[in-house]
N, C-alpha and C positions, 0 to 999 in steps of 0.2 A: 465517573465524576466526568470525565470529559464532553461525554454527551447530553450532562445536565448543565455542566457549562455552557456549550453550545446551545442550548434550549432556550437558556436564560437572556443569554448575551448577544444572538442571532432572534429573541424572539420567534422562536420555529415550533410549530407543533411537530411531535419526533415522538417516535417509539423506538426504542433500544433493547435488544435482548442480548441475553446472555448465553452463550453455545459455544460449539467447533464450530470454523468454518466449514469444515468438509461436511457438515450434515446440511447446508443451506439449500434447500430445493424450492422451484418456480412456487409451490402452492403456499409458500409464507409470503408471497405478491413480491408489486415490485417500490421499490423508495425511491422517491427524489434525489436524497441527497445522501452518501452514505461517508462515514468517516473509518478511513481501515487506519489507524494510527496506533503505532506501540506494536503492532502483532507480525508484520509481513516477515521480518527476520528472525522472527524466534522459531518460525515452521517449517518441518522434515518437510514439505512440498507446496513453495511460495507459488508457482503458477496453476499447481492444480486449484489454490486459492482464490486468486485471481479469476478462474474458469469460473469456478461456483456463486462468485462474489457477483461477476459483469450482468449478469441474465439480469439479477433480479435490481441492478441497478437504471430507473428510468433516466435519468438528466447527469447526475455527477457526482461523483466521489473527488475525497481528498486520501491519497496515501503518503505515509512519512516513512522514512525506512533511515538508517545511518546509509554513506556512500561511502564508496571508495576514494580517499583523498591521495593514494599514490598509486593512481590508475596509470600501468603502465602502459595503455593505445591512448591518453591523453583523450579519454573521449570519444574514437575513431572507431572503435570496437564494443559491441555487448561484451559486458564482464563481470559475472557473480561471483564472489569466492567463498567457497564452504570455513566454517572452521569448526574441527571437532569438538575439541574443548572450549567454543563460545568465545569471547570478546568482549574487550572495554569492563573487566571484571564480571563477566555476566556468563556463566556456563549456559544458559540455554539459550544464548545468542547462536544463530546457525552460520546465515549468511547476508554478506555485503553487496550490494551490488551498485558499479557506474551507475550514471545518472542514464546515459544510452543505454542499458539495460533495461531500467526501468520504462521508460519510454516506451520502448520496443515491445517490453510486455501487456504493458497497457492498451498499445495500440493490437495489439496478436486477439487480446479479448475481448476488442471492440469498444475501444475510446476514438474517439477521432480527434477531438479538442484536447490537447494535455500542453499544459505550464509549469513550467520549472520552476516555483514558488520559493524554492531555497534561500535560507537566511542566514546558511553557517557550508563553509566548504567540504566538510565532512557529513552534513547533512542532507539529506532528500525531503522536498515536500512537495508533492504533484497536485495538480488539480488538474481531472480528466472528465471530461466531457462526452455524452455519445454523439 
């Protein structure tokens, strides 16, 4: 639904697929714009997922995630907290990073221009460009 919404609003010629992020391979091709929304924090291995996505992203990606709003480092160090039983009433939610951690992970996988577009203190929305 989000991909169709973006396609309509932005008038983009996009192709979206449903599958496991861990199964992405370069044979799938490259994509100008990738939307990694509502997924990151549900994954068992979020960095592994970013490492699978990054090579397929030719230009830009949008990533959203809950963000630590009670960050004990005040954004000074990279922190990601694991929730064994989930959080926010959803047992499939596993990870909540602080914004510095998300920025660092995006840089680690090859993005160079990273902007924090967050609109809430406890939610992160990042724009990342190669």
